[in-house]
N, C-alpha and C positions, 0 to 999 in steps of 0.2 A: 504494499500499500504506499502510496506517495503522500505525504504531508511534512511540513517543517517540524522538527523537534527541538524545543527550546530548553535551555537550562534554567532552573530557578534562581531568581534574582532577588536581591534584598534591598535593604536600605531606601535611598531616594528612588532608585530604579523601581523597586517594588511599589513604591508610592504612585510613581508615575503611571504603571502598568495597570494599577487599580483604577486610576482616574480615566485612562483610556478604555478600559474594560467597560466602565459604566457608560462612557461616551458612546461606545459602540452599541450597547443596548438602547440607549437614547436615540440613537439614529435610525436603528431598526424600527424602533416603535413609530417614528415619524413616517416610516416608508410603508406601513400597514402590517408589520409582523409583531401584533401585541403580544403574542403568546410565544414564550421562548423557554427551553429547557436546555441546560447542560447536563449531561451524564458521563460517569465514568464507567467505560464498559468493563473495567476489571471488577465492578461492584455488581455487574448484572446478576439477576437470579438465573437459575439453572436452565430455565425455558428459553430465555433471551441468549443466554451463552450458546446453548445448542443451535438455536435459530441462526445466530451469525456464523458459527462454525460451518454449518450446513451450507451457508451461502458463499463459503470461501472468504470470510471477511476477517483479517487479522489486524491486530493492533498492539502497540506496545505500552508500558506502563508510562502514566502521565498524559496519555491522549485523552481528549474529550470528544464526545459526541454532541453535536449541537442539533437541535430540531426547532425550526421556525414555523410557525402557522399564523394564519391570519384571522382575525375576528371582526364580523361585520363587513362594513363595504369600504374601508380606507385603501386597502390594496386594490380593490376593483376601481376605485377612482384614479388610482396611479396608472393601472394599465388598460383602461377602456379605450383609449385612443389608439392602441396597438391591436385591437382585436381583428380588424380587417387587413393588417398588413403582416401579421406574426401568426404562424401556425399554432403556438401554444404561448401567448403573451405571459400567461402566470408563471410558467416554467421557466421561461427565459429570464423574466424580472427577478424571479427568485434566486436563480443561480448567479445573475449578476450582483445581486445583494449579499449573498454568502460570499463571494470572492472579494468584494469591496470591503466588508466589515472586517474580513479577516486580515487583509492587507493594510488597509488605512487605519484600523483601530486596534486589532488584536496582535500586530506584529507577526503575521505569518502570511507568506505569499505563495504557499502551496496548501490545499486542502484535499481531501480525497472525498468526492461527492459520492454519496450513496443513493440520495433520492432528490429529484427525479432521476430515473435511470431503469435498467431492465430487470434490477433484482426486486424481488418481493420483499421489502423492508416492512417489518411489522410496526408501523408507525402509531397505531392505535395503543398496541401494548407498550411502546416506548412512552408515549403521552400518560398512559395511565401509571406507569412506573413513576414518572416526575410529578404526578398529581395534578396534570393539565386537563385530564378528561376521564369521563367514567363511561361504562357500557350503558346502553338504552336498548328498549324495545325496538327502536328504528333500525337497528343493525349498524348504527354508526354511532360514535361516542358524543357525549354532551359535555360542554365546558360549564363550569358553575355560573359563569357570567354570561357568555355568549350564547349558551344553549347549544342548538344543533347548527348554528350560524358561523362555524369556523371550519377551518380546513389545514391540515398540515402541507406545507409547501414545499420544504427542503430538509434534507438532513445530510450532515457532513462531518468527518473527522477532521480535528484540528490538534496540531502539537502543541499548542499552548495551554497551560494549566489554568484555565478559566475556573472562576468560583462555581461550585456545583449547585444546582437547583435543588433546594429543600422541599420536598412535597408538602403542600398544605393540608390541613385537616378539615377540609370543608365537608367532603362526603359527596355521595351521588346525589344530583339534584332529584332523581327519580324516587328516591326513598320517601319524601315527603309529598308525593303526588299520589294522591288517592283516587281521582277520577280517571287518570290515564286517558285523557282525550285524543292521545295519538292511535290507541287501540280502536277507539270507536270511529275514527275518521278514515280508517284505510278502507277504501271501498273493495279491495281484493281480499280483505280478511287474512292478510299476511302478517300482521303485525300483533304479536302476542304479549300479554303482561309479563311472562316469565323469560322474556328477551329471546325467544327461539323464533326468529323471523323466518317465514317461509320464502325463501329467496325465489325458488322457482315461480311460486304464486304472483309474488311481487312483479318480476321481471316479464311474465306472461300478460299480466294486466297493462304494464307500462307499454307493450308494444302493439296494444289494441289502439287504433286510430280514435282520437276524441274520447278517450277514456277519463280524462281529467287528470291522468298522472303522466301524460306523455312529457312535459317539460318541468314537473314540479312534483314533489312528494306531499299529497294531502295530510299525511300524518305528521310530517315535519313541520308543516304550517301551523298545525294545531298545538305543537308543543308550547307550553306557557313559559318555559324557561328562554330568557334573552330576546323576548320579542321586539324590544326596542332595537335589537341588532339585526333584524331580519333583512335578508338581501332585497334590494330594489327589484321592480319588475325586469328591468333589462338584464341584471345579474341573474336572476331566476331563470330566465330563458335562456342565457348563454350556458350555464352550467346544465340545464335540463336538457337542451338540445344536443350538446356534445355528449352527454351520457347516454342518451337514448340511441345517438348514432354509434356509439361503441356497443351498446347491446344488440342493436339490429346486426352488426358485423359478427359479433359473437353467435348470435342466433344462426345465422346463415352458414357459419363455420360448423357449429354443432349439428344442424340438420344434413349437412353434407350436400351432394350435387342435387340440384332441383329435378324433379321428376313430374311429368304432366299428370300422372295418375293418383298424385298424393292429394 
């Protein structure tokens, strides 16, 4: 794996580094990455260690894994002008931000980008470990503040010993939700209170024209957590259309060659 490895510094240099580290977090906040986690892979629980080993990801002591996520619409506001000129503006902007914060603020000109990329990085599990998100009946995690209106955008390894994220003690937002409006709102009856999302039923309904779920999840819209951070109509359509397009491609591959007698 390629990333810079720095020696631990002390005294005035250490104070300067802490100032720069905070400035980097402040800059990321201004760019729309309101949710950030810094993890030590050496402290991963066994399931994550096994997952990373299975993916062939190696790291050395002192390396940090940084996960950045957007909450609400600020990042969308940053990239909306790119949606017609860039194939994936969220990915390109997030990768640029990861390299820039590492080089300009955190003193590292080489990072190892893990996501976006071809590897199935367990982003939700990493977020849960950091206390950034919690499982929900929707099949996606909830953030304590942003609810379902957030998304992990980039993950990378860096050789700078950044301060680790201390998991909060907020707890799952779903624990205090007795009505579970997300369950009743699902027209496909795919969402269950026990978090056992029927993915096949969900996908099948989304692919039905004019189903009401083609470009947005009705259950997600009904979640009471973080409603003030709900995506705009334009952002909902953007994410929903891209998601449905991917599902249609997946469905075509899964069904195999078309036959006229089917």
